C-alpha positions, 0 to 999 in steps of 0.5 A: 518510733514510726509515724504513719500519715493518712490525708484527705481533701474534698471540694465539698458540696457548694464550692467549685474549686478546692482552695485547700492544699495538703502536704505530707512528707512522710520521710521527714515526718512533716505534714501540713494543711493550708486553707486558701482565701481570695477566691478562684485563681487566688486562694488555691494559688495561695495554699499551693504556694504554702504547700510548695514552700514546705515541700521543698524545705532542705533536709535538716537533722534537728526538729527545731531547725526544721521548725525554724526553716518552715517558719522562714519559708512561710514568711517568704511566701507571705511576701510573695502573696502580698506582691501578687495581690499588688494594689488590689484591695483583696487579700490573697492568703492562706491559713496553715497548720503544720506538724513535724515529728521526730525522735519522740518529739513533735513541733506544731506551727500555725497561722489562722484557724486551721487546727491541730489536735492530739489524741492520747489516752482516750482524750482529745486536746486542741494544740492550736489556738485559732487566730480568728475574730470569734476566738478574740471574742471568747478571750474577751469574755464576750462569747461562750466557746460553745458558740464559736462555730455557729457565730456569723463571723466564724470565718473571719481570721485575724492572721494568715499567710499573705494577710499582712506585711509581718507574719507571726507564726505560732508554735508549740511542741512536746513529747510523743508516745506510741499510740498518739494521733495528731489531726491537722484540719481545715475549718471545713471539718472543725466547723461541722464536727465537734471535738467529741465526734472527732475523738470518736471517729479517730479511735474507731477502726483503722486510720484510713477508715477514720479519715473516710468517715470524717469526710463522709460526716462533713458531706452528710452535713452539707459540706459548705466549704472545702475540707482537708485533713491529715492524721498522723499516728505514732507507733 
């Protein structure tokens, strides 16, 4: 079973600095998207540290051990970013969503509102659950899910690497089948492109073409934020 990865990142049309970082370690079946926050010389540093920590993970032969090592690495970065922020009131942090695939299985890990999706059998499923204010409002029955992306507080996350002394990383796993596609994306994509549009683009043409079309779609809608994505295809 092979996994092919395609990645894209774009600064968007309103930001001067790309605070997203993308990691692909094809030889390990590992990929991640990190979305930094804290402004220039902070958000990009934060997401870069997240990507670097995952890039330098040691080689292990168990998918669950790899998952554990990734979560431990993120917790170390969490402490580094808190120390970097020091006594200032700003948060230097980053959301992250990661995927590891091997031996017919996948593991996904995340903190924040960067998302992972799986496309299988002509259907798209969101694997992650946002750590965000609007998700809490939805869970409490105070907001319809259809209003999440347009809510004025849609950009407020409740969990991120560097945001609190204790970092909790959520995980999910399962099987993979030939033809499965996984999408990792920052909210610069998912706030502008609906799930059914993601499905349509991911299931049309080559993966490279799909990635390009998704970026073009965001740009056509004003791209107010940085946008990053990774598509992993199981064959």
